N, C-alpha and C positions, 0 to 999 in steps of 0.2 A: 504494500500499500504506499509506503514512504520510499520505495526504491532503495532500500538498505542492501548493501552487498551481503550475500550469503544469508539473507533472511529466511527463517524457517517458521512455519506455523507451529503453534503450541498444541494443536489438535491433529490427531492422526486420521480421524474420520470426520465426515460432514454428512448430516442427515437432512434430507428434504422432506418437509411436512407441508401438507395442504390442509388447512383448518386444524383438526386434531388427529390427522391420519398420516402416518409415515408412508412416503411414496417411493423413496430411494435412499441409497447410501453411496457415498464416494469414499474410497480409501486408496490413496496412492494413485495409480494410473487407472483403476477399475471403478466403474459405476454400475450398481445393480438397481434396477427398477423393479419394484414389487407390486405397485399399484399405479393406475392412472385413470382419472375420471371415474372413480368409484368402482373400478374393475381390477381384479388381481391380474397381474402380468408377470412374465419371466423374461427379462431382458438384461443382458450384461454387455457392457461396452468397455473396450480398451481405449481410453481417452488419449493415451500417448500416441497411438497410431490411427485413431478414428475420433477426432475431436467433435465431429458433426453427429456422432452417435447414429451412424447409418448401417453398421454391420453388427447385428446381434450375434454374440459368440457364446451365449448361455450354454448351449449343449456341448461346447468344446472345452470348457473349464470347470468341471464339477467341483474341484477342490476350492477354487476361488469363490464360486457361487456359495458353497457351504460355509466358508469363512465369512463372507458378507452377510449371509442370512443369520449367523450367530451374532454378528454386530447389531443387526436390526433387532433380533430378539432381546439383546441386552438393553438397547435403547428403549424398546417398548416397556420393559420391566422398570426402567428408570423413570421415564416421563409419560409413558402411556401411548396408546394407539386406539382411537375410537373405533375404527373399522374392525380391529381384532378383538374388541371388547375388553381391552386391558386398560385399567385406570392409571397404573403407574405408582411406584412407591415414593417418588420424590416430588410429587406435585402438591401444591397447596391451594386452598381457596383464594379467590381474589380478595384483596383488601377492601374493607368498607369502613366508612366513618359515619357515626351516627348523625352528627350535626356538622357537616363540612363548612369551613370558612375559607374564602379565597384570601390570598395574601394582600391583595389590593382591592379597593372598592371604588366604584364610580361615584364621583361627586359632581353633580350638575352645576354647582356654583364655582367649581375650580376652572380657571381659564386654561384649558388644555391647548388651545390655539390662540395665540396673541397676534393681533394685526400689527405689523411694523411699518 
């Protein structure tokens, strides 16, 4: 992002969610799609050689598919997956405040715009 020499991501995997459903995972040069438009799919792409995701190699790399599926399963257990019916162990309810107050308030008598 900042064009730093030899910069490395602190994350090994990147998960793609749509709403509350995991759709894909990327790990290194590989990207596995498991859902698209609310349908289960099986697509694996080698992004190093096929950045446009045009050649599905799912059937040629069973070991990589299994590895990526295990990463998806771990992510589901962590933060959930609505389509799989998994709530996730590390989610929390959204925060609510009983009587919220803004930091500033509109004052109709304050001269927000002053003619010069």
